C-alpha positions as CSV (number, residue, x, y, z in Angstrom):
1,M,146.5,213.7,-23.0
2,M,146.7,211.7,-26.2
3,L,150.2,210.6,-25.4
4,R,149.1,209.5,-21.9
5,T,146.2,207.5,-23.2
6,I,148.5,205.8,-25.7
7,S,151.0,205.0,-22.9
8,V,148.2,203.5,-20.7
9,V,146.9,201.4,-23.6
10,A,150.3,200.2,-24.4
11,A,151.1,199.3,-20.8
12,I,147.8,197.4,-20.5
13,A,148.6,195.5,-23.8
14,V,152.1,194.6,-22.6
15,G,150.7,193.5,-19.2
16,A,148.0,191.4,-20.8
17,T,150.6,189.8,-23.1
18,A,152.8,188.9,-20.2
19,V,150.0,187.3,-18.4
20,Y,148.9,185.4,-21.4
21,A,152.5,184.2,-22.0
22,Q,152.6,182.9,-18.5
23,N,149.4,181.1,-19.1
24,L,150.8,179.3,-22.2
25,D,154.1,178.6,-20.5
26,A,152.4,176.8,-17.6
27,I,150.2,174.8,-20.0
28,Q,153.2,173.9,-22.1
29,K,155.2,172.8,-19.0
30,R,152.4,170.6,-17.6
31,R,151.9,169.1,-21.1
32,E,155.7,168.3,-21.1
33,A,155.4,166.8,-17.6
34,M,152.6,164.6,-18.8
35,K,154.5,163.6,-21.9
36,N,157.5,162.7,-19.6
37,I,155.2,160.6,-17.4
38,A,153.7,158.8,-20.5
39,T,157.1,158.2,-22.0
40,G,158.7,157.1,-18.7
41,G,155.9,154.7,-18.1
42,R,155.5,153.2,-21.5
43,A,157.9,150.3,-21.0
44,S,156.3,149.3,-17.6
45,F,152.9,149.6,-19.2
46,L,153.8,147.2,-21.9
47,M,155.4,144.8,-19.4
48,N,152.3,145.0,-17.3
49,K,150.2,144.0,-20.4
50,G,152.6,141.1,-21.2
51,E,153.7,142.9,-24.4
52,A,157.3,143.4,-23.4
53,P,159.7,141.3,-21.2
54,F,160.3,142.4,-17.6
55,D,163.2,144.8,-17.2
56,L,163.8,146.0,-13.7
57,E,166.0,148.8,-14.9
58,K,163.3,150.3,-17.1
59,V,160.6,149.8,-14.4
60,Q,162.8,151.7,-11.9
61,A,163.6,154.5,-14.4
62,G,159.9,154.9,-15.2
63,L,159.0,155.1,-11.5
64,K,161.7,157.7,-11.0
65,V,160.2,159.9,-13.8
66,Y,156.8,159.6,-12.1
67,Q,158.2,160.8,-8.8
68,T,160.3,163.6,-10.4
69,E,157.4,164.9,-12.5
70,A,154.8,164.6,-9.7
71,E,157.0,166.8,-7.4
72,R,156.7,169.7,-9.8
73,F,153.3,169.0,-11.2
74,K,151.1,170.7,-8.6
75,G,153.0,174.0,-9.3
76,L,152.0,174.0,-13.0
77,F,148.4,175.0,-12.4
78,P,148.4,178.7,-11.6
79,D,145.2,180.6,-11.7
80,D,146.1,182.2,-15.1
81,S,146.3,178.8,-16.8
82,K,142.7,177.6,-16.6
83,T,142.1,178.2,-20.2
84,G,144.0,178.7,-23.4
85,G,146.8,176.7,-25.1
86,N,144.4,173.9,-25.9
87,T,144.5,172.7,-22.2
88,D,142.6,169.6,-21.1
89,A,142.9,170.5,-17.4
90,S,139.4,170.4,-15.8
91,P,138.1,173.5,-13.9
92,K,137.8,171.0,-11.1
93,I,141.5,171.4,-10.4
94,W,141.0,175.0,-9.3
95,Q,137.6,174.3,-7.6
96,A,138.9,171.3,-5.6
97,R,142.6,172.2,-5.3
98,A,143.1,170.2,-2.1
99,D,141.7,167.1,-3.7
100,F,143.8,167.6,-6.8
101,N,147.0,168.0,-4.7
102,A,146.1,164.9,-2.7
103,A,145.7,162.9,-5.9
104,V,149.0,164.1,-7.2
105,D,150.6,163.3,-3.8
106,T,149.1,159.8,-3.9
107,F,150.5,159.3,-7.4
108,A,154.0,160.3,-6.2
109,K,153.8,158.2,-3.0
110,T,152.5,155.1,-4.9
111,A,155.4,155.4,-7.4
112,K,157.9,155.8,-4.5
113,D,156.4,152.8,-2.7
114,A,156.4,150.7,-5.8
115,A,160.1,151.7,-6.5
116,S,161.0,150.3,-3.1
117,A,158.8,147.2,-3.4
118,I,159.7,146.1,-7.0
119,K,162.7,143.8,-7.0
120,D,161.7,141.2,-9.7
121,E,158.8,140.4,-12.0
122,A,156.6,139.0,-9.3
123,S,156.8,142.1,-7.2
124,F,156.3,144.2,-10.3
125,K,153.0,142.4,-11.0
126,A,151.9,142.9,-7.4
127,A,152.9,146.5,-7.1
128,Y,152.4,148.1,-10.5
129,A,148.6,147.9,-10.4
130,A,148.5,150.4,-7.6
131,V,150.6,152.8,-9.7
132,L,148.1,152.5,-12.5
133,R,145.2,153.0,-10.1
134,S,146.9,156.2,-8.8
135,C,147.0,157.6,-12.4
136,G,143.3,157.0,-12.5
137,G,143.0,159.3,-9.5
138,C,143.0,162.2,-11.9
139,H,142.1,160.6,-15.2
140,K,138.5,159.4,-14.6
141,E,135.7,158.6,-17.0
142,S,133.6,161.4,-15.4
143,D,134.2,164.1,-12.8
144,G,138.0,163.8,-13.0
145,F,140.8,166.4,-13.1
146,A,141.8,165.4,-16.6
147,P,140.4,163.3,-19.5
148,T,140.7,159.5,-19.4
149,L,144.2,158.0,-19.8
150,A,143.3,156.7,-23.2
151,E,142.1,160.2,-24.3
152,S,145.2,161.8,-22.7
153,F,147.6,159.4,-24.5
154,K,145.8,160.2,-27.9
155,K,146.2,163.9,-27.3
156,L,149.9,163.6,-26.3
157,K,150.7,161.7,-29.5
158,Q,149.3,164.7,-31.6
């Protein structure tokens, strides 16, 4: 009987460890995706602020990163990743999954549309504002899916 009890406890511990590891893995992967988005968009962000010269190649590369990461982003929020790993993901993601998925889809579509539209500095200035607004679809001052962009960037630098 004692051996059976030990076996059951060991099996539960192994199972709990596996679930916890999946939780941390998903959180780490979405943090990496956000870092990729932030890094990919840095040049365009600086260009938009007038702090760097316009460079079409860098803009297009950044928009490609946005599209690539957005494609996989929705799948990085399994139910077992709501907490732990110092996550900043709002519980709202799981409570309003359709709205979250729509916000991610909007971000991806806006990046794709901008990639098609941006051919020079003038079209960049016209189209990039929509890309930034689509980032704000998740990163709102209140009631968002994630902290504000400024707060998120601070955390990513840590």
